[in-house]
C-alpha positions in Angstrom: -18.5 6.9 30.8 -15.1 6.4 30.9 -13.0 6.0 27.6 -12.5 2.4 26.5 -9.2 1.8 25.2 -7.9 -0.3 22.2 -4.7 -1.1 20.3 -6.3 0.0 17.0 -9.7 1.7 16.1 -11.1 1.3 12.8 -13.7 3.7 11.3 -15.9 2.0 8.7 -16.1 -1.9 7.9 -16.0 -2.1 4.2 -13.3 -4.3 2.5 -10.5 -2.3 3.9 -11.9 -1.6 7.3 -13.0 -5.1 8.3 -10.1 -6.7 7.0 -7.6 -4.2 8.8 -9.5 -5.2 12.0 -9.4 -8.9 11.4 -5.4 -8.7 10.8 -5.1 -6.6 13.9 -7.0 -9.5 16.0 -4.8 -12.0 14.5 -1.7 -10.0 15.4 -2.7 -9.9 19.1 -3.8 -6.3 19.1 -7.4 -5.2 20.7 -9.2 -3.9 17.7 -12.6 -2.2 17.5 -14.4 -1.4 14.6 -17.0 1.4 14.2 -19.7 1.1 11.6 -22.5 3.6 10.8 -24.7 1.4 8.7 -24.3 -2.4 7.9 -21.1 -4.5 8.4 -19.3 -5.0 5.1 -19.5 -1.3 3.8 -20.8 -0.2 0.4 -19.0 -3.2 -1.4 -20.8 -5.8 0.3 -24.3 -4.1 0.7 -24.9 -2.0 -2.5 -21.6 -2.2 -4.4 -19.3 -5.3 -5.4 -21.3 -8.1 -4.1 -25.0 -7.2 -5.1 -24.2 -5.8 -8.6 -22.4 -9.1 -9.3 -25.4 -11.0 -8.2 -27.3 -9.0 -10.6 -24.9 -9.5 -13.4 -25.1 -13.1 -12.9 -29.0 -13.0 -13.1 -28.2 -11.0 -16.5 -25.8 -13.6 -17.9 -28.9 -16.3 -17.6 -31.1 -13.7 -18.9 -29.2 -13.5 -22.1 -28.2 -17.1 -22.1 -31.8 -18.5 -22.1 -32.9 -17.4 -25.5 -30.0 -19.4 -27.1 -30.4 -22.7 -24.9 -31.9 -24.3 -28.0 -28.6 -24.7 -29.7 -27.3 -26.6 -26.9 -30.3 -28.9 -27.1 -32.2 -27.4 -24.3 -35.9 -26.3 -25.2 -37.5 -24.1 -22.9 -40.9 -22.8 -23.0 -42.2 -18.9 -22.4 -39.4 -16.9 -20.9 -40.5 -14.2 -18.0 -37.8 -11.9 -16.9 -38.2 -10.2 -13.7 -35.7 -7.7 -12.7 -37.2 -7.3 -9.2 -36.8 -10.8 -8.5 -33.3 -10.7 -9.4 -32.9 -7.9 -7.2 -34.4 -9.6 -4.3 -31.9 -12.6 -4.7 -29.0 -9.9 -4.8 -30.1 -8.5 -1.5 -30.1 -11.7 0.0 -26.7 -12.4 -1.2 -25.5 -8.9 0.4 -27.1 -10.0 3.8 -25.4 -13.2 3.8 -22.1 -11.1 3.5 -23.1 -8.7 6.2 -23.6 -11.7 8.6 -20.4 -13.2 7.6 -18.3 -10.0 8.9 -20.5 -10.2 12.0 -19.4 -13.7 12.4 -15.7 -13.1 11.7 -15.7 -10.3 14.2 -16.9 -12.2 17.0 -14.8 -15.3 15.8 -11.7 -12.8 16.2 -13.1 -11.1 19.3 -13.4 -7.7 17.6 -15.4 -5.2 19.2 -18.1 -4.1 16.6 -19.5 -0.6 17.6 -22.7 0.8 15.7 -22.7 4.5 15.2 -20.9 7.5 13.5 -17.4 7.6 14.4 -15.6 11.2 14.6 -12.0 12.0 15.6 -11.6 14.1 18.6 -7.7 14.4 18.4 -5.3 12.9 20.8 -5.9 9.4 19.9 -9.6 9.7 20.6 -12.9 8.5 18.6 -16.2 9.6 19.5 -19.0 7.2 18.5 -22.5 8.7 18.1 -25.0 5.5 18.1 -28.7 5.2 18.6 -28.1 5.1 22.5 -26.1 8.2 22.7 -22.6 9.0 22.3 -19.2 7.1 23.8 -15.6 7.7 23.6 -12.9 5.3 22.7 -9.2 5.9 22.9 -6.5 4.1 20.5 -3.0 3.9 20.1 -3.6 3.8 16.3 -6.8 5.1 14.3 -7.7 3.9 10.8 -10.0 5.7 8.7 -11.4 3.5 6.1 -14.8 5.5 5.3 -15.0 4.8 1.9 -17.0 6.6 -0.8 -20.3 7.6 -2.1 -21.7 8.0 -5.6 -20.6 11.4 -7.4 -23.7 13.7 -8.2 -23.8 16.2 -11.1 -24.9 19.9 -10.9 -27.6 19.7 -13.6 -28.7 16.4 -12.8 -29.0 15.8 -8.9 -29.5 12.3 -7.7 -33.1 11.9 -6.5 -33.7 8.1 -6.0 -36.8 8.5 -8.5 -36.1 9.5 -11.9 -32.4 10.3 -11.3 -30.6 7.1 -9.8 -27.3 6.7 -8.6 -25.8 3.1 -8.6 -27.1 2.6 -4.9 -30.7 3.1 -6.1 -30.1 0.9 -9.5 -28.8 -2.2 -7.7 -32.1 -3.2 -6.0 -34.5 -1.7 -8.7 -38.0 -3.2 -8.3 -38.4 -3.5 -12.0 -36.8 -2.6 -15.3 -37.8 0.8 -16.8 -38.6 0.9 -20.5 -35.8 3.4 -21.2 -32.6 4.4 -19.3 -29.7 6.6 -19.9 -26.7 6.0 -18.1 -24.2 9.0 -17.8 -20.8 7.8 -17.8 -19.2 4.4 -19.3 -16.8 3.5 -16.4 -17.0 0.3 -14.7 -20.2 1.1 -13.0 -22.1 2.3 -16.0 -20.9 -0.7 -18.2 -22.1 -3.0 -15.7 -25.3 -1.6 -15.2 -26.1 -1.2 -18.9 -25.3 -5.0 -19.3 -28.0 -5.6 -16.3 -30.6 -3.6 -17.5 -30.1 -4.5 -21.4 -30.5 -8.3 -20.2 -33.8 -7.3 -18.7 -35.4 -5.6 -21.5 -34.4 -2.1 -21.0 -33.6 0.1 -24.1 -30.1 1.5 -22.8 -28.4 4.7 -24.0 -24.8 5.2 -22.7 -23.5 8.7 -22.7 -19.7 9.2 -22.2 -17.8 12.3 -22.3 -14.5 10.7 -23.1 -13.6 9.1 -26.6 -14.0 5.5 -25.5 -16.2 3.3 -23.1 -14.1 1.9 -20.2 -11.5 5.0 -20.4 -9.1 3.5 -18.3 -8.9 0.5 -20.1 -6.7 -0.4 -23.2 -8.3 0.9 -26.4 -8.5 -2.6 -28.1 -10.5 -3.8 -25.0 -13.0 -0.8 -25.1 -13.4 -1.6 -28.8 -14.6 -5.1 -28.3 -17.0 -3.9 -25.6 -18.3 -1.0 -27.3 -18.9 -3.4 -30.4 -20.5 -6.1 -28.4 -23.0 -3.6 -26.7 -23.9 -2.1 -30.0 -24.6 -5.5 -31.5 -27.0 -6.1 -28.8 -29.2 -2.8 -29.5 -27.5 -0.4 -26.9 -26.9 3.3 -28.0 -23.4 4.3 -27.2 -22.6 7.7 -27.5 -18.8 8.5 -26.7 -17.2 11.9 -26.9 -20.7 13.4 -25.9 -21.4 15.9 -23.2 -24.4 16.6 -21.5 -25.6 20.2 -22.0 -29.2 20.1 -20.4 -31.3 18.0 -18.3 -35.0 18.5 -17.5 -36.4 16.1 -14.8 -40.2 15.6 -15.2 -42.7 13.3 -13.4 -42.9 11.1 -16.4 -39.3 11.0 -17.4 -36.0 12.9 -18.0 -35.1 14.8 -21.0 -31.5 15.2 -21.8 -29.8 17.5 -24.4 -26.4 15.9 -25.4 -23.6 17.5 -27.6 -22.5 14.7 -29.7 -19.0 14.0 -31.1 -19.6 15.9 -34.5 -20.8 19.1 -32.5 -24.6 18.4 -33.0 -27.1 18.5 -30.3 -29.0 15.2 -29.6 -32.1 14.9 -27.5 -32.5 11.7 -25.5 -35.8 11.3 -23.5 -35.8 8.4 -21.0 -37.8 6.9 -18.3 -34.9 7.1 -15.7 -31.3 8.2 -15.7 -28.3 6.7 -14.1 -25.6 8.8 -13.1 -22.3 6.7 -13.1 -19.4 9.4 -13.2 -17.6 8.1 -10.4 -17.6 8.1 -6.5 -16.3 10.6 -4.0 -14.5 9.8 -0.6 -16.4 10.4 2.4 -14.2 13.0 4.3 -17.2 15.1 5.7 -18.2 15.0 9.4 -15.6 12.6 10.7 -13.6 15.4 12.6 -10.7 15.6 10.2 -10.1 19.2 11.2 -10.2 18.9 14.9 -7.6 15.9 14.7 -5.3 17.8 12.3 -6.0 15.8 9.3 -5.7 17.4 6.2 -7.3 16.7 2.8 -5.8 17.0 -0.6 -7.9 16.7 -4.0 -10.8 15.6 -2.3 -8.9 12.9 -0.6 -7.5 12.4 2.9 -3.7 13.1 2.5 -1.6 10.2 3.4 2.1 9.3 3.1 3.9 6.1 1.8 3.1 4.5 5.0 -0.5 5.3 4.8 -0.3 7.9 7.9 -2.2 11.4 7.7 -0.9 14.5 8.6 -1.8 13.6 12.4 0.3 11.1 14.3 -1.4 7.8 14.9 -4.1 8.3 12.4 -4.1 6.4 9.0 -6.4 6.2 6.3 -7.0 3.6 3.7 -9.3 2.6 0.8 -11.5 5.0 -1.3 -11.3 7.8 1.3 -7.5 7.9 0.9 -6.3 7.6 -2.8 -7.1 6.1 -5.9 -7.7 3.5 -7.4 -11.2 3.2 -5.7 -11.0 -0.9 -5.6 -12.2 -3.3 -2.6 -8.8 -5.3 -3.0 -6.8 -2.3 -3.1 -8.2 -1.1 0.1 -8.0 -4.8 1.9 -4.3 -5.0 1.1 -3.5 -1.2 2.2 -5.3 -2.4 5.6 -3.6 -5.6 6.1 0.1 -4.0 5.0 -0.6 -1.2 7.3 -1.6 -3.4 10.5 1.2 -5.5 9.8 3.6 -2.4 9.8 1.8 -1.2 12.9 2.6 -4.4 14.8 6.1 -4.5 13.6 5.7 -7.2 11.3 6.1 -6.0 7.9 7.1 -3.3 5.3 3.7 -1.6 5.0 3.8 -1.0 1.3 1.6 -1.8 -1.5 2.5 -2.5 -4.8 0.4 0.3 -6.7 1.7 -0.6 -10.1 0.1 -4.3 -9.9 -3.4 -3.7 -9.0 -5.8 -5.5 -11.5 -8.9 -3.4 -12.6 -12.0 -5.8 -13.4 -15.2 -5.0 -15.1 -17.6 -7.7 -14.7 -19.7 -7.1 -17.7 -20.5 -9.8 -20.6 -17.9 -9.9 -21.9 -15.7 -9.5 -19.1 -12.9 -7.2 -19.1 -9.8 -7.3 -16.6 -6.2 -5.8 -17.1 -3.2 -5.0 -15.1 -0.1 -2.8 -15.8 0.2 -0.4 -18.5 -2.2 -0.1 -21.6 -0.3 -0.1 -24.9 -0.6 3.6 -25.4 0.7 4.2 -22.0 3.7 2.2 -22.5 4.6 3.5 -25.7 4.0 6.9 -24.1 6.8 6.0 -21.8 9.0 5.1 -24.6 9.3 1.5 -23.8 10.5 -0.9 -26.5 7.6 -3.6 -26.6 6.3 -6.2 -28.4 2.7 -6.8 -28.3 0.8 -10.2 -28.7 -3.0 -10.8 -28.7 -4.6 -14.2 -28.9 -8.4 -14.3 -29.7 -10.9 -16.4 -28.0 -12.2 -17.7 -31.2 -8.9 -19.7 -31.4 -9.6 -21.5 -28.1 -11.2 -24.7 -27.9 -12.7 -24.2 -24.7 -14.1 -20.7 -25.5 -16.0 -22.5 -28.5 -17.4 -25.3 -26.4 -18.8 -22.5 -24.0 -20.1 -20.5 -27.2 -18.2 -17.3 -25.7 -15.6 -16.4 -28.3 -15.8 -12.6 -28.0 -12.5 -10.8 -27.0 -8.9 -11.7 -26.5 -6.1 -12.0 -24.2 -3.3 -9.2 -24.8 0.2 -9.2 -23.5 2.4 -6.1 -23.5 6.2 -7.1 -23.3 9.2 -5.1 -22.8 11.7 -6.4 -25.0 15.1 -6.0 -23.1 14.2 -8.2 -20.2 10.9 -9.8 -21.4 9.1 -8.1 -18.6 5.3 -8.2 -18.9 4.3 -4.5 -18.5 0.7 -5.0 -19.3 -1.8 -7.5 -19.7 -5.5 -7.1 -20.9 -8.0 -9.7 -21.3 -11.7 -9.3 -22.6 -14.0 -12.5 -22.6 -15.1 -15.5 -20.4 -13.7 -15.7 -17.1 -11.5 -12.6 -17.6 -11.8 -11.8 -14.0 -10.4 -15.0 -13.1 -7.6 -15.4 -15.8 -6.1 -11.7 -14.8 -4.8 -13.4 -11.9 -2.3 -15.4 -13.4 -0.8 -12.4 -14.8 -0.9 -10.4 -11.5 1.0 -13.4 -9.8 3.6 -13.4 -12.6 4.4 -9.5 -12.5 4.6 -10.0 -8.6 7.0 -12.8 -9.1 8.8 -10.8 -12.0 7.9 -13.7 -14.5 8.9 -13.1 -18.1 7.0 -13.8 -21.2 8.8 -16.9 -21.9 8.0 -18.3 -18.2 4.5 -17.4 -18.5 4.4 -19.8 -21.8 6.7 -22.4 -20.4 4.2 -23.3 -17.4 2.0 -25.9 -18.8 -1.6 -25.1 -18.8 -4.3 -27.9 -19.2 -6.2 -28.4 -22.3 -8.8 -27.6 -23.2 -9.0 -24.4 -20.8 -9.5 -20.8 -21.2 -6.0 -20.6 -19.1 -4.3 -21.7 -22.2 -5.0 -18.5 -23.8 -2.6 -16.6 -21.4 0.1 -18.9 -22.5 -1.0 -18.6 -26.3 -1.0 -14.5 -25.8 2.4 -14.6 -24.1 3.7 -16.8 -27.2 2.0 -14.1 -29.4 4.3 -11.2 -27.6 7.4 -13.3 -28.5 6.2 -13.5 -32.1 5.8 -17.4 -32.2 2.1 -17.9 -31.5 1.0 -21.3 -32.4 -2.8 -21.5 -32.7 -3.1 -18.5 -34.8 
């Protein structure tokens, strides 16, 4: 079979890959996207989308017990994690169909199979019906990542889960240990606790959500403990014994003493590893550095005409970062952009309850950089809208550099944190000062008023606290 030629070939249809293919088509480039599994990648099928669907179910599971305070009487409540998982799967399937629709709309050739670089602008695709070869002026690697395992606790999908296994669990185990208190671990802790599982979280570092501001992490740890979860920070896993009936973990606690944790199942949530194996990197002359595909500032690899975006390229491993890389890269390839991404203004969000969101520097990082800062916080307990919703945990925190009043960091814990953080992202993108954030009139009563109040607090003149 003769080689098929394209302007852009994308390997991987996750939030980086499919967006890159669509933008290429919009710019008049002939594009193909190669996908070995389901369209939408990990994010849509087993990651971002279904986990948020599960967290939505967890929110209602938590709320239902307190509805009497809202004047709503309910009878016997039965929680069924399996039903929630079925809904999450349906939501994911809708997303995969949506990507397929967008490909057809934009006349992108969707090719099912495993893509491998063959050098000289060629990609070999191994599908169910054999192999075919494509050639492209530009090749974009968007192969994503997979869950990491632990040497002493290998993921088996039965007693030892990865996030891929946990997201569509048929039922809630009686007990669950979660190794790793990053975003993935803390989100699943929320879900399983809400459906009646006794959850133990084990984190080697000194705080949950280690990448977040210490104040944010403290709110989440306190909230989880209040709900009855056991949180072990500064704790290292020493031994693991997996049996037919459960898993026995030996943990060295912060005080140096050994502690035994016996659970029905374990979720390993220690991060994700880039998918760089068996995609023809060596044959094409593409180098790997620290586990990631090596790229320069224009996202080009060490092979001419081959680029990498998203999780396989470099941290942070976030869907929205991958999408923006894909868009900016393709625009540059089409001669319609500079191709750079503002890596200092990428928001982080953990969709647990209460939600956690941030952008820019933590307070600790700002002080370590020697910045002359002023910090202001506004608690949701002082927000009228938060009180009407009965969600008063958390705060909005603004870190302001004094000289120019630049917002160098913003941190939110509480209701709609994932939505509110967008104000700070846009503000920082436009080089907005704390004064300007406050001067923009926010509607009352809303949660967004807390953004303005926190900006005022950083200026030393909060009104409602």
